[in-house]
N, CA, C and O atoms as CSV, one atom per row, in Angstrom:
chain,resi,resn,atom,element,x,y,z
A,1,MET,N,N,9.321,-31.078,-13.500
A,1,MET,CA,C,7.917,-30.744,-13.621
A,1,MET,C,C,7.375,-30.353,-12.246
A,1,MET,O,O,7.675,-30.995,-11.239
A,2,ALA,N,N,6.595,-29.319,-12.224
A,2,ALA,CA,C,5.991,-28.828,-10.989
A,2,ALA,C,C,4.561,-29.344,-10.878
A,2,ALA,O,O,3.991,-29.845,-11.847
A,3,THR,N,N,3.992,-29.213,-9.683
A,3,THR,CA,C,2.620,-29.622,-9.428
A,3,THR,C,C,1.826,-28.422,-8.928
A,3,THR,O,O,2.270,-27.692,-8.042
A,4,PHE,N,N,0.661,-28.233,-9.504
A,4,PHE,CA,C,-0.228,-27.139,-9.116
A,4,PHE,C,C,-1.498,-27.723,-8.512
A,4,PHE,O,O,-2.177,-28.537,-9.139
A,5,ILE,N,N,-1.814,-27.303,-7.292
A,5,ILE,CA,C,-3.057,-27.693,-6.640
A,5,ILE,C,C,-3.856,-26.411,-6.428
A,5,ILE,O,O,-3.521,-25.623,-5.543
A,6,PRO,N,N,-4.911,-26.181,-7.225
A,6,PRO,CA,C,-5.680,-24.944,-7.117
A,6,PRO,C,C,-6.210,-24.722,-5.698
A,6,PRO,O,O,-6.395,-25.680,-4.947
A,7,PRO,N,N,-6.451,-23.467,-5.333
A,7,PRO,CA,C,-6.915,-23.163,-3.978
A,7,PRO,C,C,-8.274,-23.797,-3.677
A,7,PRO,O,O,-9.047,-24.116,-4.580
A,8,THR,N,N,-8.538,-23.969,-2.386
A,8,THR,CA,C,-9.819,-24.524,-1.952
A,8,THR,C,C,-10.476,-23.583,-0.948
A,8,THR,O,O,-9.813,-22.765,-0.310
A,9,ASP,N,N,-11.782,-23.719,-0.825
A,9,ASP,CA,C,-12.557,-23.007,0.188
A,9,ASP,C,C,-12.997,-24.034,1.221
A,9,ASP,O,O,-13.470,-25.109,0.852
A,10,ASN,N,N,-12.853,-23.731,2.486
A,10,ASN,CA,C,-13.230,-24.671,3.539
A,10,ASN,C,C,-14.479,-24.219,4.290
A,10,ASN,O,O,-14.536,-24.294,5.518
A,11,PHE,N,N,-15.462,-23.756,3.556
A,11,PHE,CA,C,-16.688,-23.317,4.203
A,11,PHE,C,C,-17.920,-24.032,3.660
A,11,PHE,O,O,-19.045,-23.604,3.919
A,12,VAL,N,N,-17.727,-25.096,2.924
A,12,VAL,CA,C,-18.850,-25.822,2.338
A,12,VAL,C,C,-19.424,-26.771,3.384
A,12,VAL,O,O,-18.701,-27.642,3.869
A,13,PRO,N,N,-20.690,-26.636,3.747
A,13,PRO,CA,C,-21.264,-27.520,4.767
A,13,PRO,C,C,-21.363,-28.962,4.271
A,13,PRO,O,O,-21.455,-29.209,3.069
A,14,SER,N,N,-21.344,-29.900,5.202
A,14,SER,CA,C,-21.424,-31.319,4.866
A,14,SER,C,C,-22.770,-31.683,4.262
A,14,SER,O,O,-22.852,-32.617,3.464
A,15,ILE,N,N,-23.825,-30.969,4.625
A,15,ILE,CA,C,-25.163,-31.185,4.072
A,15,ILE,C,C,-25.770,-29.836,3.765
A,15,ILE,O,O,-25.262,-28.800,4.196
A,16,ALA,N,N,-26.839,-29.852,3.032
A,16,ALA,CA,C,-27.533,-28.609,2.725
A,16,ALA,C,C,-28.061,-27.986,4.015
A,16,ALA,O,O,-28.641,-28.680,4.850
A,17,VAL,N,N,-27.865,-26.702,4.174
A,17,VAL,CA,C,-28.259,-26.036,5.419
A,17,VAL,C,C,-29.772,-25.973,5.605
A,17,VAL,O,O,-30.239,-25.780,6.728
A,18,ASP,N,N,-30.540,-26.130,4.543
A,18,ASP,CA,C,-31.989,-26.093,4.705
A,18,ASP,C,C,-32.577,-27.483,4.935
A,18,ASP,O,O,-33.797,-27.646,4.963
A,19,THR,N,N,-31.713,-28.486,5.100
A,19,THR,CA,C,-32.164,-29.841,5.378
A,19,THR,C,C,-32.677,-29.910,6.813
A,19,THR,O,O,-32.088,-29.322,7.720
A,20,ASP,N,N,-33.765,-30.623,7.008
A,20,ASP,CA,C,-34.249,-30.800,8.373
A,20,ASP,C,C,-34.247,-32.292,8.718
A,20,ASP,O,O,-34.032,-33.141,7.853
A,21,GLY,N,N,-34.485,-32.586,9.962
A,21,GLY,CA,C,-34.552,-33.977,10.376
A,21,GLY,C,C,-33.243,-34.476,10.955
A,21,GLY,O,O,-32.403,-33.692,11.396
A,22,ILE,N,N,-33.081,-35.793,10.948
A,22,ILE,CA,C,-31.944,-36.435,11.602
A,22,ILE,C,C,-30.615,-36.060,10.936
A,22,ILE,O,O,-29.593,-35.967,11.615
A,23,GLY,N,N,-30.618,-35.847,9.630
A,23,GLY,CA,C,-29.376,-35.469,8.937
A,23,GLY,C,C,-28.805,-34.172,9.467
A,23,GLY,O,O,-27.599,-34.059,9.687
A,24,LEU,N,N,-29.664,-33.198,9.670
A,24,LEU,CA,C,-29.220,-31.907,10.199
A,24,LEU,C,C,-28.707,-32.064,11.629
A,24,LEU,O,O,-27.698,-31.466,12.002
A,25,LEU,N,N,-29.402,-32.864,12.418
A,25,LEU,CA,C,-28.992,-33.050,13.804
A,25,LEU,C,C,-27.617,-33.706,13.908
A,25,LEU,O,O,-26.823,-33.339,14.775
A,26,LEU,N,N,-27.332,-34.657,13.048
A,26,LEU,CA,C,-26.054,-35.371,13.107
A,26,LEU,C,C,-24.921,-34.589,12.446
A,26,LEU,O,O,-23.844,-34.459,13.029
A,27,PHE,N,N,-25.142,-34.073,11.256
A,27,PHE,CA,C,-24.056,-33.483,10.487
A,27,PHE,C,C,-23.728,-32.043,10.868
A,27,PHE,O,O,-22.737,-31.498,10.380
A,28,ARG,N,N,-24.518,-31.419,11.713
A,28,ARG,CA,C,-24.183,-30.056,12.114
A,28,ARG,C,C,-22.922,-30.011,12.964
A,28,ARG,O,O,-22.342,-28.940,13.144
A,29,TYR,N,N,-22.488,-31.147,13.487
A,29,TYR,CA,C,-21.276,-31.205,14.300
A,29,TYR,C,C,-20.018,-31.436,13.474
A,29,TYR,O,O,-18.912,-31.317,14.001
A,30,PHE,N,N,-20.156,-31.758,12.215
A,30,PHE,CA,C,-19.015,-31.994,11.345
A,30,PHE,C,C,-18.459,-30.671,10.838
A,30,PHE,O,O,-19.197,-29.716,10.593
A,31,ALA,N,N,-17.174,-30.642,10.692
A,31,ALA,CA,C,-16.519,-29.442,10.162
A,31,ALA,C,C,-16.853,-29.283,8.680
A,31,ALA,O,O,-17.095,-30.273,7.990
A,32,PRO,N,N,-16.869,-28.057,8.192
A,32,PRO,CA,C,-17.098,-27.848,6.762
A,32,PRO,C,C,-16.025,-28.556,5.929
A,32,PRO,O,O,-14.886,-28.715,6.369
A,33,THR,N,N,-16.398,-28.967,4.749
A,33,THR,CA,C,-15.469,-29.675,3.868
A,33,THR,C,C,-14.888,-28.721,2.833
A,33,THR,O,O,-15.419,-27.637,2.589
A,34,ALA,N,N,-13.800,-29.147,2.241
A,34,ALA,CA,C,-13.119,-28.322,1.238
A,34,ALA,C,C,-13.798,-28.441,-0.120
A,34,ALA,O,O,-14.316,-29.495,-0.488
A,35,ARG,N,N,-13.780,-27.344,-0.844
A,35,ARG,CA,C,-14.271,-27.321,-2.220
A,35,ARG,C,C,-13.209,-26.642,-3.072
A,35,ARG,O,O,-12.820,-25.506,-2.798
A,36,GLY,N,N,-12.748,-27.327,-4.091
A,36,GLY,CA,C,-11.738,-26.768,-4.968
A,36,GLY,C,C,-12.300,-25.688,-5.866
A,36,GLY,O,O,-13.460,-25.744,-6.275
A,37,ARG,N,N,-11.469,-24.702,-6.171
A,37,ARG,CA,C,-11.865,-23.631,-7.092
A,37,ARG,C,C,-11.143,-23.847,-8.418
A,37,ARG,O,O,-9.940,-24.105,-8.443
A,38,ASN,N,N,-11.876,-23.741,-9.502
A,38,ASN,CA,C,-11.261,-23.839,-10.824
A,38,ASN,C,C,-10.495,-22.555,-11.124
A,38,ASN,O,O,-10.923,-21.458,-10.764
A,39,VAL,N,N,-9.357,-22.715,-11.788
A,39,VAL,CA,C,-8.580,-21.567,-12.249
A,39,VAL,C,C,-8.554,-21.648,-13.769
A,39,VAL,O,O,-8.189,-22.677,-14.338
A,40,TYR,N,N,-8.936,-20.572,-14.412
A,40,TYR,CA,C,-9.001,-20.529,-15.877
A,40,TYR,C,C,-7.895,-19.640,-16.415
A,40,TYR,O,O,-7.735,-18.495,-15.991
A,41,LYS,N,N,-7.132,-20.183,-17.357
A,41,LYS,CA,C,-6.171,-19.362,-18.100
A,41,LYS,C,C,-6.871,-18.964,-19.394
A,41,LYS,O,O,-7.309,-19.821,-20.160
A,42,LEU,N,N,-6.972,-17.669,-19.630
A,42,LEU,CA,C,-7.669,-17.170,-20.803
A,42,LEU,C,C,-6.706,-17.023,-21.974
A,42,LEU,O,O,-5.489,-17.049,-21.789
A,43,VAL,N,N,-7.243,-16.869,-23.162
A,43,VAL,CA,C,-6.414,-16.778,-24.358
A,43,VAL,C,C,-5.530,-15.536,-24.367
A,43,VAL,O,O,-4.538,-15.486,-25.094
A,44,ASP,N,N,-5.888,-14.523,-23.553
A,44,ASP,CA,C,-5.044,-13.327,-23.461
A,44,ASP,C,C,-3.975,-13.470,-22.377
A,44,ASP,O,O,-3.352,-12.484,-21.986
A,45,ALA,N,N,-3.761,-14.712,-21.885
A,45,ALA,CA,C,-2.721,-15.071,-20.909
A,45,ALA,C,C,-2.998,-14.538,-19.506
A,45,ALA,O,O,-2.083,-14.480,-18.685
A,46,THR,N,N,-4.233,-14.149,-19.213
A,46,THR,CA,C,-4.605,-13.761,-17.853
A,46,THR,C,C,-5.285,-14.952,-17.179
A,46,THR,O,O,-5.692,-15.909,-17.838
A,47,PHE,N,N,-5.398,-14.873,-15.860
A,47,PHE,CA,C,-6.007,-15.949,-15.087
A,47,PHE,C,C,-7.214,-15.400,-14.330
A,47,PHE,O,O,-7.226,-14.245,-13.907
A,48,THR,N,N,-8.227,-16.251,-14.170
A,48,THR,CA,C,-9.411,-15.888,-13.407
A,48,THR,C,C,-9.994,-17.139,-12.759
A,48,THR,O,O,-9.779,-18.255,-13.233
A,49,GLU,N,N,-10.729,-16.942,-11.675
A,49,GLU,CA,C,-11.449,-18.044,-11.050
A,49,GLU,C,C,-12.938,-17.981,-11.381
A,49,GLU,O,O,-13.699,-18.873,-11.006
A,50,ASN,N,N,-13.345,-16.945,-12.071
A,50,ASN,CA,C,-14.731,-16.800,-12.510
A,50,ASN,C,C,-14.877,-17.413,-13.894
A,50,ASN,O,O,-14.151,-17.046,-14.818
A,51,GLU,N,N,-15.809,-18.341,-14.040
A,51,GLU,CA,C,-15.987,-19.004,-15.325
A,51,GLU,C,C,-16.503,-18.013,-16.362
A,51,GLU,O,O,-17.557,-17.405,-16.176
A,52,PRO,N,N,-15.754,-17.849,-17.463
A,52,PRO,CA,C,-16.197,-16.897,-18.490
A,52,PRO,C,C,-17.479,-17.365,-19.181
A,52,PRO,O,O,-17.718,-18.564,-19.317
A,53,ALA,N,N,-18.286,-16.419,-19.608
A,53,ALA,CA,C,-19.518,-16.745,-20.320
A,53,ALA,C,C,-19.219,-17.315,-21.696
A,53,ALA,O,O,-19.964,-18.154,-22.202
A,54,ASP,N,N,-18.131,-16.861,-22.297
A,54,ASP,CA,C,-17.735,-17.337,-23.628
A,54,ASP,C,C,-16.609,-18.345,-23.467
A,54,ASP,O,O,-15.478,-17.974,-23.153
A,55,PHE,N,N,-16.917,-19.629,-23.682
A,55,PHE,CA,C,-15.916,-20.681,-23.497
A,55,PHE,C,C,-14.773,-20.596,-24.498
A,55,PHE,O,O,-13.725,-21.205,-24.284
A,56,ALA,N,N,-14.952,-19.859,-25.577
A,56,ALA,CA,C,-13.889,-19.694,-26.571
A,56,ALA,C,C,-12.729,-18.873,-26.017
A,56,ALA,O,O,-11.632,-18.901,-26.576
A,57,THR,N,N,-12.958,-18.146,-24.929
A,57,THR,CA,C,-11.888,-17.335,-24.342
A,57,THR,C,C,-11.014,-18.131,-23.370
A,57,THR,O,O,-10.010,-17.613,-22.880
A,58,ILE,N,N,-11.385,-19.386,-23.085
A,58,ILE,CA,C,-10.616,-20.211,-22.152
A,58,ILE,C,C,-9.537,-20.974,-22.904
A,58,ILE,O,O,-9.816,-21.691,-23.865
A,59,ASP,N,N,-8.298,-20.806,-22.448
A,59,ASP,CA,C,-7.177,-21.550,-23.026
A,59,ASP,C,C,-6.956,-22.851,-22.262
A,59,ASP,O,O,-6.842,-23.913,-22.873
A,60,THR,N,N,-6.894,-22.780,-20.933
A,60,THR,CA,C,-6.649,-23.948,-20.087
A,60,THR,C,C,-7.502,-23.837,-18.831
A,60,THR,O,O,-7.688,-22.750,-18.284
A,61,THR,N,N,-8.016,-24.980,-18.382
A,61,THR,CA,C,-8.763,-25.030,-17.130
A,61,THR,C,C,-8.004,-25.911,-16.149
A,61,THR,O,O,-7.702,-27.068,-16.442
A,62,TYR,N,N,-7.700,-25.357,-14.986
A,62,TYR,CA,C,-7.079,-26.112,-13.908
A,62,TYR,C,C,-8.193,-26.416,-12.911
A,62,TYR,O,O,-8.650,-25.525,-12.195
A,63,HIS,N,N,-8.623,-27.660,-12.865
A,63,HIS,CA,C,-9.770,-28.045,-12.050
A,63,HIS,C,C,-9.404,-28.101,-10.577
A,63,HIS,O,O,-8.413,-28.722,-10.191
A,64,GLY,N,N,-10.218,-27.442,-9.761
A,64,GLY,CA,C,-9.999,-27.415,-8.326
A,64,GLY,C,C,-10.154,-28.786,-7.699
A,64,GLY,O,O,-10.935,-29.611,-8.173
A,65,GLY,N,N,-9.411,-29.023,-6.637
A,65,GLY,CA,C,-9.484,-30.306,-5.954
A,65,GLY,C,C,-8.629,-31.380,-6.586
A,65,GLY,O,O,-8.705,-32.542,-6.185
A,66,HIS,N,N,-7.817,-31.021,-7.563
A,66,HIS,CA,C,-6.955,-31.980,-8.245
A,66,HIS,C,C,-5.504,-31.522,-8.177
A,66,HIS,O,O,-5.221,-30.331,-8.047
A,67,SER,N,N,-4.604,-32.472,-8.265
A,67,SER,CA,C,-3.181,-32.194,-8.345
A,67,SER,C,C,-2.795,-32.259,-9.814
A,67,SER,O,O,-2.960,-33.299,-10.452
A,68,ILE,N,N,-2.287,-31.166,-10.356
A,68,ILE,CA,C,-2.048,-31.050,-11.795
A,68,ILE,C,C,-0.561,-30.853,-12.058
A,68,ILE,O,O,0.062,-29.955,-11.490
A,69,THR,N,N,0.000,-31.683,-12.908
A,69,THR,CA,C,1.394,-31.525,-13.308
A,69,THR,C,C,1.468,-30.432,-14.367
A,69,THR,O,O,0.759,-30.481,-15.373
A,70,ILE,N,N,2.334,-29.444,-14.134
A,70,ILE,CA,C,2.450,-28.316,-15.050
A,70,ILE,C,C,3.893,-28.153,-15.510
A,70,ILE,O,O,4.827,-28.647,-14.879
A,71,THR,N,N,4.047,-27.458,-16.611
A,71,THR,CA,C,5.382,-27.197,-17.147
A,71,THR,C,C,6.011,-26.009,-16.423
A,71,THR,O,O,5.351,-25.326,-15.640
A,72,THR,N,N,7.276,-25.776,-16.690
A,72,THR,CA,C,7.981,-24.658,-16.080
A,72,THR,C,C,7.383,-23.327,-16.507
A,72,THR,O,O,7.270,-22.410,-15.694
A,73,SER,N,N,7.002,-23.210,-17.766
A,73,SER,CA,C,6.407,-21.951,-18.227
A,73,SER,C,C,5.044,-21.714,-17.587
A,73,SER,O,O,4.702,-20.574,-17.273
A,74,GLU,N,N,4.258,-22.776,-17.389
A,74,GLU,CA,C,2.984,-22.629,-16.698
A,74,GLU,C,C,3.202,-22.225,-15.244
A,74,GLU,O,O,2.464,-21.398,-14.708
A,75,ALA,N,N,4.217,-22.810,-14.607
A,75,ALA,CA,C,4.535,-22.458,-13.218
A,75,ALA,C,C,4.921,-20.990,-13.108
A,75,ALA,O,O,4.515,-20.307,-12.167
A,76,THR,N,N,5.696,-20.510,-14.055
A,76,THR,CA,C,6.101,-19.103,-14.060
A,76,THR,C,C,4.889,-18.187,-14.223
A,76,THR,O,O,4.764,-17.184,-13.521
A,77,ALA,N,N,3.994,-18.538,-15.154
A,77,ALA,CA,C,2.798,-17.717,-15.392
A,77,ALA,C,C,1.862,-17.735,-14.187
A,77,ALA,O,O,1.311,-16.700,-13.813
A,78,LEU,N,N,1.679,-18.907,-13.578
A,78,LEU,CA,C,0.811,-18.999,-12.406
A,78,LEU,C,C,1.398,-18.247,-11.216
A,78,LEU,O,O,0.658,-17.620,-10.457
A,79,THR,N,N,2.708,-18.300,-11.046
A,79,THR,CA,C,3.364,-17.560,-9.970
A,79,THR,C,C,3.185,-16.066,-10.167
A,79,THR,O,O,2.910,-15.336,-9.215
A,80,ALA,N,N,3.341,-15.610,-11.405
A,80,ALA,CA,C,3.165,-14.185,-11.704
A,80,ALA,C,C,1.729,-13.737,-11.472
A,80,ALA,O,O,1.480,-12.571,-11.167
A,81,ALA,N,N,0.772,-14.673,-11.618
A,81,ALA,CA,C,-0.638,-14.342,-11.416
A,81,ALA,C,C,-1.045,-14.443,-9.938
A,81,ALA,O,O,-2.197,-14.172,-9.600
A,82,GLY,N,N,-0.123,-14.826,-9.066
A,82,GLY,CA,C,-0.428,-14.873,-7.643
A,82,GLY,C,C,-0.733,-16.256,-7.099
A,82,GLY,O,O,-1.184,-16.374,-5.959
A,83,TYR,N,N,-0.503,-17.299,-7.869
A,83,TYR,CA,C,-0.792,-18.654,-7.429
A,83,TYR,C,C,0.464,-19.431,-7.046
A,83,TYR,O,O,0.435,-20.660,-6.998
A,84,GLY,N,N,1.547,-18.745,-6.778
A,84,GLY,CA,C,2.816,-19.389,-6.447
A,84,GLY,C,C,2.757,-20.242,-5.196
A,84,GLY,O,O,3.485,-21.230,-5.097
A,85,ALA,N,N,1.916,-19.894,-4.241
A,85,ALA,CA,C,1.810,-20.656,-2.992
A,85,ALA,C,C,1.184,-22.028,-3.215
A,85,ALA,O,O,1.290,-22.895,-2.348
A,86,TYR,N,N,0.542,-22.243,-4.347
A,86,TYR,CA,C,-0.131,-23.507,-4.629
A,86,TYR,C,C,0.688,-24.397,-5.555
A,86,TYR,O,O,0.189,-25.416,-6.033
A,87,ILE,N,N,1.928,-24.029,-5.811
A,87,ILE,CA,C,2.810,-24.799,-6.688
A,87,ILE,C,C,3.884,-25.460,-5.846
A,87,ILE,O,O,4.515,-24.819,-5.006
A,88,THR,N,N,4.086,-26.752,-6.079
A,88,THR,CA,C,5.154,-27.474,-5.377
A,88,THR,C,C,6.133,-28.056,-6.373
A,88,THR,O,O,7.105,-28.701,-5.979
């Protein structure tokens, strides 16, 4: 069994950028934190990171920020879709 860890973005600030006061003064020195991106497998066997408006078109959701155990066929499909670097 393989493990899939969806990609993350490392540009999320530690606090809201429009915050004022002591929180802004202290946390502006902290590095941005990671935010996981969801990967959606659609019923037509394609993958997207954009949440579809029609939830009936979603076959599987791989939640960002989590380590997900996947089958060999899922690993093959994710690799073909360009997510091979996130599979261990």
